[in-house]
C-alpha positions as CSV (number, residue, x, y, z in Angstrom):
1,M,0.0,0.0,0.0
2,S,1.3,3.4,-0.9
3,I,0.1,6.8,0.4
4,T,0.5,9.8,-1.9
5,I,0.2,13.4,-1.0
6,G,-3.2,14.8,-2.0
7,S,-4.7,11.3,-2.1
8,T,-8.4,10.9,-2.0
9,D,-8.1,7.5,-0.4
10,A,-10.9,6.9,2.1
11,G,-8.5,5.3,4.6
12,N,-6.2,8.3,4.6
13,T,-9.2,10.7,4.9
14,N,-10.6,8.7,7.9
15,I,-7.3,9.0,9.7
16,D,-7.1,12.7,9.1
17,T,-10.7,13.2,10.3
18,G,-10.1,11.1,13.4
19,H,-7.1,13.2,14.3
20,A,-9.0,16.4,13.8
21,L,-11.8,15.1,16.0
22,L,-9.4,14.1,18.8
23,T,-7.7,17.5,18.5
24,E,-11.1,19.3,18.7
25,K,-12.0,17.3,21.8
26,K,-8.7,18.2,23.5
27,V,-9.3,21.9,22.7
28,R,-12.9,21.8,24.1
29,D,-11.7,20.0,27.2
30,Q,-9.0,22.6,27.8
31,Q,-11.5,25.4,27.3
32,E,-13.9,23.9,29.8
33,L,-11.0,23.4,32.3
34,E,-9.9,27.1,31.9
35,G,-13.5,28.2,32.3
36,Q,-13.9,26.2,35.6
37,M,-10.6,27.7,36.8
38,A,-11.8,31.2,36.0
39,I,-15.1,30.7,37.9
40,K,-13.2,29.4,40.9
41,L,-10.9,32.4,40.8
42,I,-13.8,34.8,40.6
43,E,-15.6,33.0,43.5
44,A,-12.5,33.0,45.6
45,S,-11.9,36.8,45.1
46,S,-15.5,37.8,46.0
47,I,-15.8,39.6,49.3
48,D,-18.7,38.2,51.2
49,S,-18.1,39.9,54.5
50,V,-17.2,43.4,55.5
51,T,-13.5,44.0,55.4
52,T,-11.9,44.6,58.8
53,P,-9.6,47.6,59.2
54,P,-5.9,46.9,59.5
55,V,-4.5,46.3,63.0
56,G,-1.4,48.0,64.3
57,N,0.4,51.0,63.1
58,S,3.0,49.5,61.0
59,G,3.5,51.6,57.9
60,H,1.4,54.6,59.2
61,N,4.4,56.5,60.6
62,I,6.9,57.7,58.0
63,N,10.3,59.0,59.2
64,I,11.2,62.0,56.9
65,K,14.4,63.0,58.8
66,A,17.6,62.1,57.1
C-alpha cells in the first residue's frame, strides 16, 4: 500500500478526520477546564463579609528625617 500526497483514499481521509476530532475534543476539554478555573478564581476573590480595618500602626508613621 502506498500513500500519496493529496490522495483521496478513504483510509487516509478517515485517519485525518479522526485526528481532527481528537484535537477538537482536547481543545474543548482545555477550554472547559480554563472556564472552571476562571469561575473558581472569581468566586475566591469575591468579598462576602465586611473587610476589617488593618490592625497596628506598621507603615502609618513615616520618618522623613535624614
